[in-house]
Structure formats: structure tokens, C-alpha cells
N, C-alpha and C positions, 0 to 999 in steps of 0.2 A: 199646299199646291193650287197654284193659280185656272181655274177652269175657262177653257174659252167655249163662250156663249159663238162668236161668230168668228173665224181667222179668214186673213186674206186668201184671195182668189194665188194658183198657183199662174202667174203671168209672167211668161217667157221673154225676154228681151230680144228687139228687134236685133240685132246684132247689124245687121244688112244695111237697117237706116241710121243707127248709129257712127257704122261706119262711114254711111255718106256725109252725115253731119262735119264728120271729122275732115272728111277728102274737101269738101266744098269749103271750107274754112279756112283749111290749110290754104289752098287756092287764091282763095280771095284775098288772105294777109300779105302772101307773096306778091300778086297782082299790083296791092295797093301801094307797100312798098318798093314796087318796082316805078308805075306809071303814075301815082299821084291820085289827084284831081281826078284825070282823064280813067280812070279806073273806079273811082267812087261814084263817079255820073254814069259808068254803064252796068255797072252794079244796082243802081238804085232805078234804075228805070229798069233793069231786068224781076229786079225781084217785087219792087214794090210800085213801080210802074210811074217813077217821081222823077221828073227831069227839069226842074225849074232854072230861069236864069243864074238864080243865087240860091244856094241850099242856106247861108246865114240868113238872119231877119236881121231886118236894119230897124234903128229907133222909132224909125215911122211904122214900118210893118208892125214891129210890136207893139206899137200905140195902136194902129188899127185894129188890130186881131183881139185885143186885150179891151178894148173898148164892146165888143161884140159878145162878150161874157156877160150873162144876167149880173147885177150888184149883188145879189142876195149870196150868189157863189163866189163873187170876189171876196166878201166880207168873212166870207167862212173858210177860203184857201188864206185869209188873213190870221184871222182867228186859230186857227191849226196852224201856222208857219210862228204865231207868236210863243205857242208851248213847246213847239220844238227847239225854237230857237232859245228860249228859256231853260229849257231842259239841258241841252247842247253846252249850254253858258255854265249852268252850275255841273258838269262834267267836267268841263273845262279848268275853273276855278280850283277844282278837287288836285289838277297837277301842279306842282310846282318847281319852280327851279331852286335850286342849292348849292351854295358853295360852301366846303366844309375845310378846316383845317387838319386834318386827322393825324400829323403828330406835328413837332414844330419845324414848321417851312416846309411843308406838303400842303398843297390845295388841289383839293379835287371839286368837279362842277359838275353839273346836271342842266342843259337845257333843253326844252320841248320847242324844235323849231318846224313852224307847219312847212307841207311840200311844196314848193313853187305853185305848181301847177295839176290840177284835177279834171276828170274828165268824170260826165255824170251821164249816165244813161237813163232814159224814164221811157219806157216801154208804150206803145201803143196798142194795135192790132184789136181782139174783143176787147180787152179792157184797156179805157185808156189811163194807167198809174198814175192818176196825177199826182198821188199822197209820194210817189217815190221822187218828185222832185224836193218837197219840205225835206224827206229822208237824206237824200245825197248834195243836193245844192247849198241848205239852209246850213246843214251840221259842218261842210267845209268851210263855209264864211265865217261861223263862228271860231272855226280852229285857225279862223288867218289866212285861209290860201289866197294867194293874191290874183290868180285868173281860175276861174272855173268855166269852162268848155261844156254845154248842154245841149244832147241829141234827144231826138225823140221821134218818130217816122209819122209821115202822113199816116191815117187812117182811112183807106179808101178813096184814095185823091184826094181826102179835104186836110182841112189843117186842123190838129185838135187845140180848139181855141184855150179851153182850161188848164191844157197843159203847159201850152207855151205861159199863161198869163203866172201859173203858178212857180214854172222856173225863172219867170222875169221876176215876180215879186220876190221869191229867196233870194236872189242877187246875183244869178249866173251872168257873166260878163258876154259870154258869146252864148247864140241860141241859134242850132243848125236844125233844120227840119231835116234829118237824116237818118235813117235807121238799118237795126241789123248789122251784123256782120263789117259791113265798110263803114257803118258808123265808127264802131270799136275799135276795128284795123286804123282808121284814120287817126283817131285822138292819140291811139299811142304808140304810132310809127312818124305819123305828121305829114302833112303835103303841104302844097303850095298855097292854099289858103287854110289850112285848119292845123292850129299850132299844135306842137306836140304837148302832152301829158306826161307827168311823172306816175298818176294812179289813176284807175278805173273804179266807179263804184256803181252798183245799178242794178234792177236783176233784168230778166230777158230771158227770150226763148230758147231754146235750144243751142240754135246757133252762135246766140250772143254768149251765152255758157261756155262752150266750147271754144271761142276766140277769145274769152278771160283767161282760160286754160292755158291755151298757148301762146298770150303775150303776158303772164305772168313771167317775171322776174325779168323781163325788158320794161315792165311798169308793175306797179303795185296795185293790187284788187282788194276788194274790201272782202270778198268770200266766194268760195265756189257753191254756187247757187244750185237748191236742187228745188224738187217738186214742195209747195207747202205742207204743211204737217200739223198736225193739233190732236192734242191729249189731254183726255178729261177725266180728274179723279173725281170722282163721287162717292160720297156715303149717303145714307139713307135718310140723312136730312133734306136733300137735294130734290131739284122740282124735275125728273122725268122730261115733262116740254122743257123746260130749260134745256137741259141737258142733250136732246135732241136737236133744236135749234140750232145751238153753239155748236155742236160736230158737223151739220150740214154748212155751217156760214161759210165753214174753208175749206170743207171739200169741191165747195162748187167754183174752188180757183183753178184747177182742171180734172181730168179722169183720171191723174196719176196720184193725188193728193192725197195723203192717208189718214184717218180719221179715227182715234182709239179713245177707247172709254171703257176704263178700268176703275173699277168700284168693289163696295163693300156688299153692296143690295144684289140680290138675284133677282129680284121682283123689280128694283128701277131699271136693270139692266134691259129685262124686256121689255117693259114699259116703253120705255126711251128706244127698244127697237121698231116696237111697231108703231110708236108716232112718227119715225123715219120714213117708214114704210108709207104713213100716210099723207105725210106733208111733201114728198117729192114728185109726186106726179102731179101738182100745182106747181110746183116751184120753178120760175125762170130759168134758171139755170141748171136743171133738170140732166140737161145732156152731158155735164160738167160732175156735177156734183151724184148725179145717179152711179156713174160706172166706177166714179172714186170711191163711192160706199160699199157697190157690190164687190170691188175688184181690191180695194186696200182698205176695208174699214175693218176694225176688230173689237171686241168685246171680250173683256177678262173678268172674271168675278175671281178675289182674293179674302183671303180670311180677315185682314185687318190691312189699317190706314199705314201703319208702318212694310208692311209687304206690298202694299198699293206703292209708297213711295218708293220702296227698293225696284220691282217692276217697270215702274217710268222710270228710273234713273236708267236700266238699261234700255230702254229706246232712244234715250236723248234728243229726246224731240224739239222742235224750233216752238213750239206754243205750248204751254202746259196750264192749262184752266182747272182749277182747286174749288171744287163746289163742294165745301165740307163744313162742318160745324164749326172748329176750327182752322181755318185757311190758313193761317200765317204759323201754322206748325210746319208747312211743309218750304219755310225759309229758311228752318233750321234741320229739317231730315231730308231736303234733295240737294243735290252735289251737279247733276247734270241737265240740263235746258238752257235753250235761247232766252226764254224770257219767262217769269211768272204770272200768271193773270189769279189775282186772290179772291173769291167772294163772288156771288151773286150778282153782285153789284158793277164786278167788272167783266168783260169780254175780251176775245183774244180780236175784234174787231176795235174796239175802242184802240188797241194797241196799233191795227192796219192803218189807222184813218184818223184817230184826233188827240189823242191824250197825249202825247208830246214825247215819248220813250221811242228810240229807232225800229222802225219794224224790220230791216234788212237785218237778218239772225241767221242763226248756221242750222243747216239742215245734211239730211243722211249721218247723222250719228257725231257731226263734226264739233257739238257741242259739249261734247268730251274733252277739248282742248282748246278749244276758243268762245268768245262772246260774239256781239253782233257787233254793226258798224256802229261808230260812235264817234267823239271828236278827237279823240286818241287816235284814230285811223288813219288820220288823215296831219300825225304828228310824228314830227323823228325824234326821238329821246336821246339823246347825244350826250356826250361826256367830254372834259379836259380836264388836264394836272397842269400842274406844275410848280415846281420846286424852287424854293426862294432861298432856302437854309443850307449854303455850303456844304456844314455838316453833315446835313440830311441826307444832300446828293452825294457824296462820299461812301453814306454808309449804307444808301443804298444800290450805289455802282458796286459795292465789293458784293451784297447779296444779287444781284442781276449775276453778276460774274459765275458765282459759285451756283445759280440757278439754272442759267441757260447750258451752262457745261456738263449739266446731269441730261440733257437731252443732246447734247453736243454740236449745240447751236453756236460755232465758237465768234461768230460775227455778232452776234447778241453781244455774249460776254463781253468783247471788247468795246461793244459802245458803254457798257457800265463800267469796264477797266479804266476809260478814258476817263468819266468823273473821276473815280476812287484816286486819281492818278492827279485830277487838278486838284480838286476840293481837296483831298486828304493825306496827297506825299503817296499814294502806293507806287511800286514798281509798276514798269510795264517790260516784261522782259521780251514781247512779241513787237515791241517797237520799232521800226526802221530802226539802222545806226545813223545816219543822217539825223532824227532828232534825240539822240540821246536815250538815255535808258530812263 
């Protein structure tokens, strides 16, 4: 039976605030749909105090902005993007078009076709998430997306130069200094100056997440994103200091970010909890990490690693870090997670920032049914069929007629009947008399 040394606080959802987010987003989307650029400008001024002559950055603008970014930062962006690009290319290479003759004269095929246009939203706010440009834009370009439109908000009236550099180096075809619901809505529905996209990707605040939710169906999206989650599985070989630091590394994403420790060692659990309390006061992001740990942190002691894996699967956490003597065992024992980070040499922050796998991952239990953003999200896997042998078409036609009539689909049945008639000489008792039987 799992023993809870720390349970999350009971924090009631602010329904009125959530309703306010939904209502605001609904209004903005409808207004952008009706008034286009004028509405986009109005909301940018209202929400971000930002109304430049043109939200679109020209090639000259981009060149000047990128020139202000320190050379080391540019080198680091290039290095990280090379890793992301390489892994995305390996993913794409694992997908194959094929055509097979399933029976004589019956050809079935599969093709992977990239979406024509994608929108990448790269958040600003307190944390300018430069790495989100790598994950959304680079991956889309590797998939073969022709047009990638990238949006990022100004930060307190300033241009986020490193983010613009990352979007440019990633291969964005258009970069707009535009944020929030108005940016997401403009990309999804199209305006006079912002072309409509077929898919939206990228994280954001509650308003951006709600906008993606409301627009899903009209466009595709990567994921319904919630607060960042981390879950650490540790045995008595783990270092409690490493455990504490790694839990807090993700708690700093926001005051509602769950950080969970599941361990077979109660002594390690208690020491990690002590260290967290020692570390937090001096942590520059304590205003986020502190409430996250206080209200959403959990510590669970279990009797065995098998029990730890089972409990972890119940969480279906976005990030699962395995700090055990044999971390690769989790690959065989676990099923429900966004991404695994195996061993002390690996940490979730590597996945977030530098290692090359995509950091846009499922949250709020959605890892039970989906993985994260990957090159395949930008591809449509479609099929095609061709019957070249008359005898095969006649046989399929007879089968189609019988199968369709089981379901009372007479029109479907008659499409099969015609082929059975043309290629096999079958009678058509339902045909018009002018055509004969």
C-alpha cells in the first residue's frame, strides 16, 4: 500500500476566472473572424500595449534583431536546433510510403503528406520560451511544411531578440511580433495580412490554450496543454539532493505545476523533502516553485519498484525521471508517460532545452492515449486504392453488393453491382429499362 508523506493541497478551481478566460477567447476569435487585422491590432494594443506599423518582421528587421543577440547565444541556438532537426529527421525516416498488391490486380498504398501551412506560437511573458521555436518550427520544416508562420509576443514592450533569432534560424517563413489569443485566432482563421494555417502548435497561457481548444476542428493542433508535470521514480541508490533539485527544476514553470516523487526509500524521501525546503528560499523562481511544491507536490513511498512503476502509470505524467540502479527497466515496465528520462546522467531540463527530443508533451493524463509533438503531427497519412484486374473488380463488386445490403446501403451496393456487371457479366435487375439488364 503506498504511503503518502506529502499530498497535494485541496485547491479549488476558480471557476469564475476560467469562465472569464473562455468568454474572452470566444469574443476575440469571433471579432478577428469578422474584422480581421483591425481586431488583431485592437486586441494587441489592449492586452500587450503593442501596435507597431506592421506586426510582420521584414527580412531587414530580422537581420537587425538577430545582430543584437550575443554570438554565443546564436551558436547555442544553432547547436540545439541541429539536435532537434536530427532527431526529427530520424523520426521522419522511420515513416515509409508503400504500395502493395494485396491480391492479383488490387493495389493499396499509403502516403505521408505534410500539411501545407502551420502556425507556431512561441510564448513570451515572464519566460521567453526560445526552445519552443526549435520544437515547433524546426519539426514542421523537417516534415516538409511549405509555410510556417511563427508568432511571439513582445515582452513588456520590447522585442524578444533571442526568440526572433531562434524562429528565423529554425526556418520560419514569416515572423509576427504578435501574442495571445489574437495571434492564435489570426493564424487559424486568416486575416488580410496573416495567412490561414492548417495546424497550430506551441504552448501558451490559459488564453492561448483555450483559443486552441475552441479552434480545434477548424484547424489541427498539437496538444491540449496543461501545467508542466514532473514525476521522479527513485530507489535507495538515488541522490536525494539530485532528486530535490530536479523536482524544483520543473516546479518553477508555474504555481500549478505538479512535482511528484515516488520512491522505495522513505529515508531518501524525507531527506529530499528537507532539501527542497532548504533550497526554495534562495531560488530566484521561488514565487512559482514554492506554491507549486506547497499545493501540488506529492511524495509517495512504495514497497517495490514494480509498485512504483504501476503508481507512476496511474499519474500518466508528462515527464518521468527514473533515478534507480537499473533505470532502463522502466522502458519495459511502464506504459503511460509523455517522455522518460533515464538515469542520473539525464534530466528533464535536457529534454526541455538541449537534447533534441521534442519537449511539447501530453499533460493532465493525456499520456494514456497520445504521445507528444513529433514530425508525424505535421504529416497526414493518407491511402489510395487502384483495381487494375477486371476479374478482381468483378469479385469485389459482388462482395460489395452483399456487404452493403447487410447495412441497407443500396446505393453503395449498386456501385459494386455495376463493376460486377461490367467486368464479370453479372445481371443488374435494378437498372433502368433503357439500359437493358
